[in-house]
N, C-alpha and C positions, 0 to 999 in steps of 0.2 A: 586467471593467473596460471603461470607454468607449474605443472605438477612436480612435486618434490619426491624423489625416489631414493631409498636407502638400499645399496647393494651390500649384502653380507656374504663374504666368500673368503675362506682361509687360503685357497690356492691363488697365488699372486697373478699368474697368467690369466686365469679365468676371471678374476676380479677386474683386471685391466680390460679384458675383452668385453665384459658385460657393461662396465661403466662407459667405455668408449662408444659402444653400440647405442646405448641409451641417450648419451649426450648428443650423438648425431641425429637422434630423432627429436631433439629439442627439449628434452627433459632436464630438469635441474637434479644432478646426481651427487650423492655423498657415498663413501665407502666405509665399511668396517671389515677388519681382518679377522675378527673372532666373534663368538657369541657375546662374550663379556663386553667387548668394544661396542657392539651393536646396541646392547641394553643401555650403555652410557649415552649413545646417541639419541635413543628413544626417550630417555629421561629429560633430555635438553631441548629436543626439536620435534615438531609435529611433521609427520610425512604422510603423503597421499598413498604411497605404496612402498612396501618392503619386499624385496627379492632376495630370499635367503636360501642358502644351501641347508639341507636337513642335517648332514653330518658335518660338524665344525670342529674336529679335533678336540683339544682340552677345553674345559670350561663349559660355558652355557651351550646348549644344542639349539638347533633350528627350532625345535618345539618350544624351548624356553623363549626364544625370540618371538615367536608367534604369540605366546601367552602374554608377555610383557607388552607387546605392541597393541593387543586388544584391550588390555587393562588401562593402558595409558590413554588410548584414543580409539574407541570401538569402531569408528568409521574408517580406520586405516586398513587398506587392503594388503594382504600378505599372500605372495606367490612363492611356493616351495620348489626347490630344485632337488630332485631325488636321484639316487643311484639306481642302476639297473637292478631289478628284482626286489625293490623296496615299495612296491605299489600299495601293500597293506598298510605300511606306515603312512604313506601319502593319504590314503582314505581316512585314517585317524586324524591327520592334520586337518582335512577338509571338515570333519566333524567338529574339530576344535575351533573352527572359524576361518581357516585358510580359503582364499578365493579360488585358487587353482593350483596345479602343480605341473612341473616340466620334467620329464625323466631325462637323465643323462644316457647317451650323449645327445645334445640338442643342437639345433642349428639356429642361426641368427633370425631367420624368418619366423620361426616358432616363438622365440623370445619376443620379438616385436609384436606379434599377433596377440599373444597372451596378455602382455602388458597393456597394449592399446585397448583390447576388448574389455578388460577389467576397469580401466580409467573411463572409458566411454560409458559403461553401464552406470557407474556411480555419478557421472555428470548428468546423465539423462534422468536418473532418479532424483538428483537435486533440483533440476529444472522442473520436473514434474511436481515436486513438492511445492515449489514456489508458485507454479501454475494453479495448483489446487488451492493454495492459500489466497491467491489473487482472486480466483472465482468465488471463494467463500466470502472474502471481503466485499466483492461487488454485490453479491446477493444479500449481504448484510445491510446495505443501504437501499437496495432496490435499483432499478435501471435509471439511467440519466434520462429523464423525460422532460420535455418543455415545448409547448406550442406557442406560448406568448413571446413578445419581443424581448423581454430580459433574457430568457434562456436561448432564444434564437441568436442573440448577439454572442452568447457564450459559445455556442456551436460553431459559429462562423470564425471565432478567434481560434478555437481548437483546430479547425480544419486548415487555417492559414499557417499555424506554427508548429503543428505536430511533426511534419517531415523535417523540420530544422533541429538543430541542437541547442537552440536558444534556451536560457534559463528562464523559468516561469514562476511567477509568484501568484498564488491563488488566494483570494481574500474572500471572507464571508463568515457568518455566524456559525457556531457549532451546530452540526447536524444538517447542514445544507448540501453536503455531498462533495466536499473538496477532494477527497481521495478518489472518487469516481471520475472527476475531471482529470486528475493526474494519471489514472489508468487509461482514460481515453486518449490522452496525449501519447502515452507509451504504446498503446495498441495500434495507433495509426502511424507510428513511426518505423523507420528501418531497424530499430532496436526491438521490435516486438517479439522476436524469437529469443531474446536474452532476458535476464532476470528483471523483474520489477520488485524493488525492496522498499517497504514502507517502514518508517521510523517515527513513532510518536515522541517527539522531544520532551513533552510535558510529563510523560509517563515514566521516564528513566531518571533515577536519582542523579543528582549533581556529581556524586562521586564516581558513578559508573558510566556516565554518558560518553566520555572520550574513549574508553575501552569498547563500548558498544559500537560506536561509529568507526573507530580507527583500528581496533584490535589491540593486542598487547603481546609483549614478549614474556616468555617464562621468567618468573621472579620479579616482574615490574612492580608488583605490589602483593601484599599479603593475600594468599588464595590463588595467585596466578601460577598454577602448577604446570602449565604447558602454554606454548604459543597459541594464540587465538586470532583468527581472521575477523576483522570488523565488518560492518554493513557496507562500507564503501568497497572493500575488496570483493565481497559476495556480489555486489551489484556491478562489478566490472563488465563493460560491454553493454550494459543495460541502463536502467533508470533508477535513481534513488529519490524517494519521496520523503522530504523532511516535513512532517506535519507539526503544526504548532511551534514553528521555528522562533517565534517571538518570545517563547518561554526559555530559550537556550541561555546558558550562562555566558557572560562576556568572553571568558577565556576560551571556551569552546567555539564561540562565534569566530574568533581569530583563526582557529584551525580550519574551519569550514571555508573561511575566506581564502586561505592558502590553497585549498583544493580547487576552488573555482578559478583562482589565478594561475596556479602552476601545474594543476592536474597531478599533484603528488602529495603525500603525507608520510608521517612517521608513525609507526605503532607506539603505543605507550610503553616506554622503556627501551625503545629502538633507536638506532642511529642511522639506519640505512633507509633512504627515501623509497617509498613504493609508489610507482606510477600507475594511474588508473584512467581508463576512458569511461566516463559515466556522465550521464545527463542529470542535472539537478533540477528537481521541481519541488518548490517549498510552498507551504500554506500557513495561514495564521488568521485568527479572529481578532487579533489586537490591532490597535492603531499604531502602526510602526513609526509613522512620522512623529507622533507625540513621544513615543519611546526613544527615538533618536534625539529629539529635542531635550529630553530629560536625562540623556546619557545612559539609558537602559539597553539600547540596541546600537550597534556600530553603524555609523553612517556609510562607511565604505562597503560593508557587507550589504546594507540595505539597497544601495545602488546597483550592486552586482546581482542581486536577486530579482529586482524589478525591471529586467530587460523587457519582459512582457508581463502585463498584469491581467488577470482574469478576475472579475468581480462576480461572485455568485450572490444572487438576490435571496433574501429570506423568503420563506414559503408565503408569508402574509402579503408579500409584494407581487406574487405570481399565483393568485388564487385560481386562475383559469386552468392551471395544471392539476389542482387537487383531485377532481373526479378521475382523471386518467391515472394519476399515481395511486389513488386508492383502489382502483380497479386492478391495477397490475399487482399490487401488494396482496390483494385478496386472491388473485389467481396463484400467486407463488405459494401462499401459506396453505391453501387448500391442497395444492399438488404435493407439497412437501410433507404435510401431515396426513395425507390420504383422506381428507375430509370430503363430504359430499359438496357439490357446487353451491356457492352462496351468491346472493345479490344484495346490494345496498339499496334500501328503499329511498324514495324521493325525500322524505323528511329527514332521514339520517344523512343523506347526501348534502342537503342544505345546511345541516348542522356542522358537518365537516368543513364546508366552504366558509362559514361564518367564523369558525373558531380561530383564535389568535395564533396558535402553534409556536409557543416560545422555543420548543425543541426542534422546530423545523421538520424536515422530511423524515428524520429518524423518529421523531415522536409520532408522526402520521403512520408510519409503518407499524410501530408498536401498537398504536390504537386499533388499527385495522386487524392486525393478527389476534389481538386479545378479543375483539368483537367476533371474529370468525370462530374462535374456539368457544366462546361463552354463549353465542346465539343459540337458543333452543331449536330453531328451525332453519330453513334454508334462506331466510330473509333477515338481514341485519337492520335493526331499528334503532330509534333514539335511545331506547333503554339499554341496548347492548354497548353503547359508546361510553367509555369511561373518560370523558374529557371535560368534566364540570369544573375542575380545579386546575390552577397552574397556567391558564391562558384566558384572555378576555375575548368574549364573543363580540363580534361587530354588529352593527344594526341589523335588525331582522330582515329577512328576505321576504318580499311580497310577490310571490310567483306561484301560480297554480300549475303544478307539473304532473298532476295525477293523470295516469293513463298514458303518459308520453313514453316513447322509447328512451333508453339510457342516454344516448347521444343528444337527443333534443331536451331531455330533462336537464342534462348537464349544462347545455347552452343557456336555457331559461334561467336556471338557478344562478349561474355565474353573472349574467347580464344584470339581473335584478339585484344581486349583491353589490356589484360594482357601482351601480347608480346610487344605491343607499349609502355605501361606504364613502364614495367621493362627495356626495352631497353633505354628509355629516362633517367631513373633514374641511370642506370649503366654508361651511357655516362657522365652524370653530375658529377658522382663521380669517373671518370677515371677507371672504372672497379673494384674498391675496393668493395668487397662483404660486409665487415663489415659496412663501411660507407653508403653504399646503403641501407642495411637492416635497419640501424638506422634512415636514412632520411625518409623512407616510413613506419615506424612503424612495421616492421616485425623482427622475430627472425632470426639470421643468418642461422641457419640450415633449417628453413622453406623456406628462399629465395633460398638457394641452391637446395632444393627439387623442388621448383616451376620452377627453371630454367631447371632442368632435365626433368620434366614433359612436358614442352613446347618445348623441343628440342632445346633450345638456346645454342650457343657455343660462346666462347670468341671472335671469329672473327666477330660475328654478332654485338657486340657493339664497336668494334674497327675499323669496316669497314669504318665508316664515317670519322674517323680521318685519315685513310690512303688515302682517296680520296682527302683530303685537302692538303696532302703533296705534 
């Protein structure tokens, strides 16, 4: 967004010269002819920078303007213009929060440089904060890892659409890593140097969600003491991630639809449309088709969001990734907490692969971190895993992995589990491939291919029935 600057100067000629100079640099400029006038402006409007003369005739002084500007909005930059010989006062202004000062007489290049330097610094600080938040969110889920076909399909889709500006809808259960996919789309796009702003629509109250997304004008509602930029404004030039968009209220859905269609919106209480260039990535764990049918979600917004769909499989449908994910989480937590290196023994590894993981990847990370902290030695065993409740273990794995390297143990455990798991599912569904695939969350063709890979035959899942006859 274009930086907004308030020029405070009681000498008309200097006021005109400064405002004209800054407007030619592309800034949005307003002027005040006195300190009192400046304070009225500050009470009504949020500015990125205030350029004020220190001596302002009658009424409020430049120091008063500085104090009020910082009280109203601490992030507002204040640059002082000082008379020759008043450097001591300028130093006091710096101690009170001024960003810089320019002594009279000044030239245009000096003013341009000081203003640009101040605004560039705050822009970089803001982008660094967003980057740090992004990295913290990324390591909060763990890296996006997947060697099996379900995740390979996700990676292929990310690769194809990341460089476009197409709107993407990510679907999957809670804890599957939907935000990581959104970040991957952003980081592989031409917008990667711009903000990535994540909004959890389910975590914001219905009364505040529009202010949070679109910002508000001063006085728009009780408590709106100053103008505030919303998340769409902050994300301008970058990507906004609307997590759990299925929980968004219908009236807010209509405003998001407008942004997608017109690339503009109004702040709450505002009348002037604000244009933005932002890519929208949304995510949900809900069945939006059912919500559309029941009138809980707008059909027109649904079709706008699902230009490209990415389906994230639950962890129970990609158990081949569990050993690698567990190992990565273990490395992260030991490094972060300064622990001695740990290893997961074969029995515990099998337990992790068998477990149902209702909380998906997030639950796996929590379980590994807890085990790493609680394990008395450098080996994580069954006893260190706190996963006895809240998830159903699948059929036992019959695999001897003692003495094998981690990679071979992983392969043996996963293959043994897959055979036991699929045979049990096929028997429950009397060998019906379509019903079995649906019951375990797989595509029919993928199940058939997995059966061939494991060398399973129809007599393997009918053998138990023949023995009962």
